[in-house]
N, C-alpha and C positions, 0 to 999 in steps of 0.2 A: 696429405694428398696421395696418391695411390702412385705404385711404384709400372708406370706405361709400360716399359718394355716385359711386364709381365704375359701381357696377352697378346698373342699373335696376330699378324699383320693381315688385311684381307688377302696378300698378295699369297702369303702362308698359307692361308686356307684353301684359295683359290688351286694352288699348285700343289697342293695335299690331295683336293679333291680329281685332280686331271692326275695324278700319277696313281690311284687307288682304280680311275679310268681305265686308265689305259693299261694295268696290270690285268682287270677285269676281263678289259676286251681283246689281250694278246692269249687268256686261257680262253675264249671262247671262239677264236676265230677257227672256221673248220680247214683241214688239210688242204693245200691243193692236190685236185687230180694229177694223177700219173700220166705221164705219155704214154701213150702204146708202143709195144715192143718193137722195132723195126721188124722185118721177115725174115732176114738175113741173120737177125739173132735169135738161136733157141731159146724159147722162153722157159725158166724151171718150172718144174710142176708147183701147184698149189700148197701149200703146206698148210696142215691145222694148226694153228694156233688159240689154245684155248684163252677166254677174253680175259681181261685184268680185274683180280677183286674187286668189286665196288664197296668203293665209299659213304654209299649213301644209306641212312636209316631207312629201312622201310618200315612204319608205323603199319598193325595191323589193328590197332585198338586206339579210339581218340585220344588224346593226350589231355590233361587237367588243364583246363584257363590260367595261362601265367598271367595275364592281364584283364584288368578290370574292362565292363563292358566300354563305357566312355571313352578308355583311351582305343579299344577296336573302333569305336566311330570316329574318332579324331583322327587316325592314322588312316581308315578307310575312305574317308571325304579328301584326304591328303594326297593317298596313291590316285584317287580318282579324279583329282586335279591335276594331277602330273599325267596320268592315262589322256588322259582330253589334249594336254600341250600337246604329248608324243601326235597323234593325230591330226592335229589342227595345226600344229605348232605356235610359238611363243608371239609370232606376227611376221610380217612380210618378208623381215632379213631375221631373223631368228629364231629358225629349226633346227637349227643345231643344237644339240646339245651342252656346250660351253652357254649358248644364249639363254638355253632354258637356266640353267646351273645358276646364271649371273640374274635371273630374274626371280627364283627361288632366294637368293641372295639378298637382296636387296634391302629387305625388309629388319633381315637380320644385321645389315652394315648399317641401316637408318638406326637403330635402337642401340646398337651398340654407338654408333656416335653423337647421337641424342645424351647417353650416359656419363659417355667419357670425353667425348671434345674439349668443353670448355677449360676441364682439368686441367688437358695437354697444353691448350693454346695460354692458359694461366701460367703458366711452370716456363714456357719457352719464355712468354712476352718476358718474364720478371726475368728470368737468363740472360735474353738479350738487352734490358736496359741495366743489371749490374756487368755485360760486358762492356757495352755504351760507357759507363761513369766510373768502368775501372771498380767499382765495388763487390767484391767478391762475398758472396753470404747469402 
């Protein structure tokens, strides 16, 4: 029997996704506009500040293909599905990112449970029987 503690729980996976989304969201939030300076306070003349150097690499030539055409098609289909969900929503009350992530994780959770739940239940039942009967083994 495998060790169930090696696999992250669904709660851990969702918490990790939420942290990543929160980190990405914090970086994308535009700065709030400044309040106008009151007439009684003299405004300082504008200072020319050079823009910070960009960390974006601009490609002037096409990059070689890093993935197979099949992977491109599969990825495009998944991204198109996600795009459609963002436009129309996953359901009447599931228009949130959390709701969409939950729906996308549902098949993975089902697969994980189908593969591991019988073993987990068997282990826990055996442990409970041993506890009740007083037999350690």
